[in-house]
N, C-alpha and C positions, 0 to 999 in steps of 0.2 A: 504493500500500500504506500509506504513512504517513497519508494522509488518512482511509483506512478505519479504521485503528487509533485515530486521534485522535477520530473521530466516535463509535466505539463506547465509548471511554473516557469521553467527555464526557457521556454519557447514562446515568444510573442508571435501573433499571427493574425492574418486577415483571411477570412473564408468568404469568397463570393458565392452567391446562390441565386436561383430564379424560382419564381412561383407562378402558378396559374398558366402553365404553358409558355412562359417567357413574358407574360404581361407585366410582371413585377420582378424587379431585380433587387438584390439585397447584399449587404456585407455585414458579417459579424467580426468584431475586433476584440482581441484580448492582448493588451500590451505585455503581460507577463513580466519577466525579469528585465525587459528593456526599460521599463519605467523605473524600477528599483535602481538600475545601473545609472540612470540620470539623477535621481534624487540623492543618491549616495555621494555624488560629486559636489553637492551644494548643501548649505545649511539653511534651507528655506523653511519658513513656517508651514505647518500642515495645510492651512487654508490656501497658501500659494501653490503648494504641490497639488492640491485638489484641482485647481483650474488648469495647471499645466497638464495634468492627466486628462482632463476633459478635452482640452484643445488638441493634444496629441491623438486621442482616440477619434476625435472628429476628423482631423487631417487624414488619419489612416483609413477612415470610412470613405472619404472622398477620393483618395488617391487611385482607387480602382477604376474610376471613370476616365482616367487619362489614357489616351490611346498611343502615347509616345513617351520616350524617356524624359523625365523632368522632376520638378519639385513643387510641392504645395507648402506654402508658408502662411501660418496664421499669426497675426500680430495684434495685440492690444496695446495702445499707447495713450498717454495723457489721462490715465485713470487717477482718481483722487487719492486712493489709498494704495492699491496695487498699481503702480505707475506703468509698468510694461511687462508683457509676457510675449516671448517669441517662441514659436514651436513649428518645426517643419519636418516633413517626411519626404524622402525621395521615392521614385518609382521602384527602386531596388529594396525598399523597406527599411532604410536607415533613418532613425529618428534622433532628434536632439532638441533641447529647449533651454531657455534661461529666463530670468525674471529680475525685476527691481521693484522695490516698494518703499513706502514711507514707514519706517519702523515705529516711530512715535505715534503716528496716526493709526496704524494697525493695532497696536497694543491698546490704545484708548478705545477704539471701536470694539475690540474683542471683550474688553472689560464691561462695556455697556450692553453689547449684543454678542453672546458667544457664537451664534450662528448667523453672521451678517448676510444680507442679500447680495445678489450680484450687483444691483444698483448702488448699494452702499459702498461696495469695494471699487467699482469702476465708474462712478459718476463722472460724467464729462468725457468718457472715453468711447471709442468705437473699436469694433473688431474688423480688421482688414484681412482678407485672404487673397493670396497671389498665386497664380498658376504660371510657372515658368517652364516652358518646353524647350528642349535642347535645340531643335531645328526651327524655332519660331522666333522672329526678331522681337516682337512685342509681347509683354506679359499680359495675362488677363487678371484684372483686379476687381474686387467687389468689396463694398463696405456694408457691414451688418451692424445695425443699431443695437446697443446693449440696453434695451428698455424692457426686457422680459424678466420673469422671475428666475429663469435658469438659462444657461447657454443653449440648451435644446429648444426652449421656447423662442429664443431669438432666431435660431436657425429655421425653425418652422415658419416664422413670420417672413424671413428672407425668401425661403423657397416658394411660399405662396405669392408674395408680391413681386419678386424680381425674376426668379426662374420659372415661376408658374408650373412647378413640377410637384404633383401630389407626393408628399413625403411623410414618413413616420420615422421618428428618431428617438432612441433611448440611450443616454450616456450616464455612467456612474463611476464613482471612485470609492475606494475603501482602504483605510489604514488599519491593518490588523496584524496579529501574530499568526504565522503559518500553523495549520492544524497538524503539526508534527511535534515531536519532542525537540524543540529548538527555541532559542531566544531571538531568532532572527525576526525582524519586523519588515514588512513589505508594504509598499503603497501600490495598490492594484487599480487598474482602470480598464474600461472597455466601452464598447458602443455596439448598437445594433440599429441598422438603418434599412428601410425598404422604400423604394420609389417606383411609382407606376410609369411604365414606358409610354411614349406618345401613342395616342389613339388615332386610328384612321378617321379623318374628318368626314368621310362619306359613309360611316357606319350608320345603320338605321337605329331608330329610337329603342327598339327592343334590345339590340346588341349593346347599346350604350348603357341601358338600365342594368343589364347583366354584369357589365364591367364595373359599374358603380357599386352594385351589391357585393361583387367579389372583393373589390378594394376595401369596402367597409368591413368585411369579414377579416381581411388580412390585418387591417389597422386594429381591430378589436382584439385579435390574437396577440399582436405586438404589445398591446397595453397590459397584458397579463404577466409580462416578464418582471422578475424581481431582481434587485442588485445581487442578491446571493446567487441566483441562478446564473447571471451573466458572468460573475467573477469567480465562482466556486471552482477550486481545483479538482473537486470530486465529480463534477459534471462536465463531460467532454463537450466540445462545441457541436459535434455531430449529434450527440444525444439531446442537447438543448434545442437545436433547430428542429429535430424530429418531434420533440414534445410539442413545440409551438405550431409547426406547419405540416405535419405528416399528412394531413388531409387536403393540402393545397398544391398538390403536384410539385413537390419539392425536389430540386436537383442541385447538388453541391458541385462547386468547381474546385480546382487544385488550390490549396492554401498558399498564401505568400508569407514568408517569414518576416518578422520585425526584429530589429536589433538596434541597440543604442550605438551610434557611430557618428562621430563628428567629421566635418569636411575640412577642418583646419589642417594646415601642414606648415612645415618650416619654410617651404618655398613660397607659399602664399603670404605668410607674415613678412618675409624678407622683401617680397615685391611691394608690399604696402609701405614698408619703412623707407625704401629707396626713393619714394615719391615725396617724403617729408622735406621741407625746407631746412636749411642749416640751423636756423633759429629754433624751429620746432624740434629738430633732432637733439640739439644741445639741451633743450629743456627737459628731455626725458632720459638723458644719459646719467648713469650712476656708476662711478668708478670705471668710466670708459666702456660701459656695457649698457645695453638696452634689454629690459625684460618685459615681455608681452605675455599676458595670461589670457587664454581663450575664455570668453564668458560662458560658452556652452559646455566645454568639457574640463575646464580648469587646468589644462596643460600649460606649463610654462615654457616659453621659448626665449633663449638668451643669445644675443648677438653682440659681438664686439663692434666698436666704432669703426675699426679698420675694415671689418667684414662688410659692413653696410656701405662704406665709401667705395670699396672695390666693386661691389655689386652695382652701385650707381654708375661708376665709370664704365663698366662693361656694357651697361644698357645704352649709355650715350654713344658708345663707339659702334653700336650695331646699326 
């Protein structure tokens, strides 16, 4: 039993599926240890981790719509208490995230309201998500107003108003101790999304009524899921989807693995530094070295002044 639990936890994944003969498409997301790998690199408050988990889960649920290699980035900025969260996932399943917040404002809020609302934490902020495709010059960007009770509510509103795609979405997180003889704590997160595919505009009224009834049934079944079911190590994803949709012509696709993996590198950081002006570079030199820490993965990169100057000279000579 222990090995089974550890195996399931160690692998984050996305499972695409279809219902009703392909009329509905869905994705089940479990971040697994990919989320724990991210939270261990930072000393974020649990409430910040909660929204990082929701944003990563949402990004993972949306990534399967991409038809080409690329990245989905979700970013909240200008929040009143949680000032910024950036979470992204690549088409290869690599996730990363970072956040900033007003420590004094957050502590004051939590003392007054132990479970603050999304509006209290992000007042004045918006959620922007960006789709960047490798072979496409311009990114697709959309802004989601954070005026709902939960992130899922805000996304439901966005899909209704902007995308006009009938969507059902469930997102949850949980900070708990693993159900094994261990003191390891893990912050788990996941999502389940279903979306109705476009309808033939020439369909007759009877067909449209049948499609609407079928969609209502699918949404009603989605509404029965609980956080325990979505995140439990004891319930496989296949078992969960079968419990929910076994009467809805369910077909599962090949899972995509999720892992915590940052895109920073020594080469990228060096390329950034060689673009600094002399004054800017002098301002960050300490003992003739520059240390840059990646906000996403907390990796430290150390460069000597000579190394940066030589790299800048080589670039100019090309």
